[in-house]
C-alpha positions, 0 to 999 in steps of 0.5 A: 561849758556847754555840753557840745564843747565838754564831749568834744574835749572828751571825743578829742582826749580819746582821738589822742589817747588813740593816736599815740597808741596807734603812732607812737609803736615800731609796727607804725614805720612798717605800716607807713612802709608797707605800700613798698613792700607791695611795689615791690612784689609787683615787680617781681612779678612783673620781672617773673614774667617779663622774662618768662615770656621774653624767653619764648619771644627770645627765640621767634623770628620772621622770615623772608625766603627771597634769593641772595640779590635782595638780601640788602634791599630787604635787609634796609627796607625791615630797618626803616620799618622798624622805625615805625612799627616799633618793638611791641608790634614787630617783635621777632627779629627778620631772617632771610632764607635762600630759596631752595626748588620748592619755597612753599614746603620750605616755609611750611618745614620752619613751622615745624623746626625745634630750633626756632619759633616761627611766627610768619613766613615770606616766600615767592614773588614780591608782587604777589607774595605767600604769607604762611602766618601761626594764628597769634601772628597777624601784625606779624604777617602785615608787617611782611607785606609791608617788606614786600609793598615797601621793597617794591617801592624801593626797586622802583625809585632807585634806591633805600636812600631816604628822600626827606629827613624831617626836623622834629621837636619835642614840646609840652601844653601848657594846659590839660587836655581834656583826656587828661583832665578825664585821667585825672578824674579817675585817679583822683577816685581810685586814690581815693578808693584805694587810700580808704580801702587800705586805711579804714579796716584797722578801726575794725581791729582796733574796737573789736581789740577794745571790746574783748578787752573791756575798755571800751565799756571803761570808757562808755561808763566815763564818756558818751558813747557819740563822744568814744566813737568820735574820739575814735574815728578822729585818732585813727583819722591822724595817723592815716594822714601822717600815712597819705602827707609821707607818700603825697610828699614823695609822689609829689616830688616824683616827676623831678626823678623821672626822665624828661620823656616820661614826665610829660605824660605828668603834662597831659594830667590836669584838673578844671579847679586849678590849684585848690584840687589838692584840698577839695582831695584832702576835705573828700578823702577825709570824708571817704575815710570817716564815713567808711571807717564810721561803718566798721567802728559800728562792725568791729563794736558788734562782732565778738571774734575775728571770724565774724570780723572778716565775715562782715568786712567782706560785704563792705569791700564788695560795696565798696568796689561797687562804689568805686565802679559808679564814680568811675562812670561819674569820671568818664561821664561828667554830665550824665545822670548816674553821675549827679546820682553818685554825687548825691550818694552820700557813700559815692558821693566823696569819690565822684565829687573828687572826680568831679573836681577835675571835670568841672571848675565851679565851686559851689558844689564842692562846698555843698556836697562837704556839708552833705557828707558831714550830715552823713558822718555824723548820722552813720556814727550815731547810728553805730553807737547805738547799735552798740549801746543796745547790742553790747552794753545791752542798755538802751534810752531811759525809759519814761516811767508812769506817773503815780496816781495821787493818794485820795 
């Protein structure tokens, strides 16, 4: 049996051992469902924030001070405009007050009333109205100006009845738009970054735990250290692949559960390489995970406590965010020199090349990129193993013995 096959069998044995120790535990189920807890906390936070915001918005009003003869026309025009000016751009409800002897003073007094929050007030003749608004209510003031404009146009046209009735049909695109491909490129880079950031850190704790238990020294005495590191890397990737497969299956079926109006968003997304994109995404996730986990594996082997692991992990995490920023720029500017640099630099290459797969239909650069990234995985694991051998096991490469002089 060749040395390579023997080392591969040893690495796979360690990988199987680590995979069983990780997956065959109750905590792995919690780890698999951990995004649900994150989503639940996010939903609770958004509901709390919207409730707090909506409580103030429910009391907010826009006010028109006009005589009773114009109330019906203003109400009808407001109903028509709200079909165009949606709730997001004209939130407050309209209130119509009858003018007093001094409409200007009446309008100013509305802003000081404790029972209602007034965003903007319109008073005076509609052909030259006066509008008062809060500093943050520019949109509401523009809305009141449009009410005055449309009421005058309605009076001159003879009524508020609609002059036309549109026949509107909803259609979807067969092919993705260029903006949809750019969005898919960004989501691909973000997805790989998120998965790598979430999953690769578990390698550090496993290595530090086995180092404190002296298990790693026992393995290193029986198996070459490079095989130990590669085996641990493959075992950790196996559990990560189960995690990705579980959630990928859920996300693929998500559009089927959404209403048709919401599923149109997915019709806009698309990739230039077509159906092969999921395969490339998994391949680049594999390379990103292997690269990042190899770095964390080296850190876990050198750190002697959890405090040291946390201190060493922070710069790596900041570095990961830098790689995401580089790949995100490459996703939006695929022909720039920054995109080329991101595709070449090994630690940003998986993210940038996944974005390239969404933007460009060429396939040959991906074969070259995957070979380049695999080379750097081997380099990173080898360097991490040698650092561990010299820093922890206190052993280096075997030294050559000086030749003895021949006895005369």
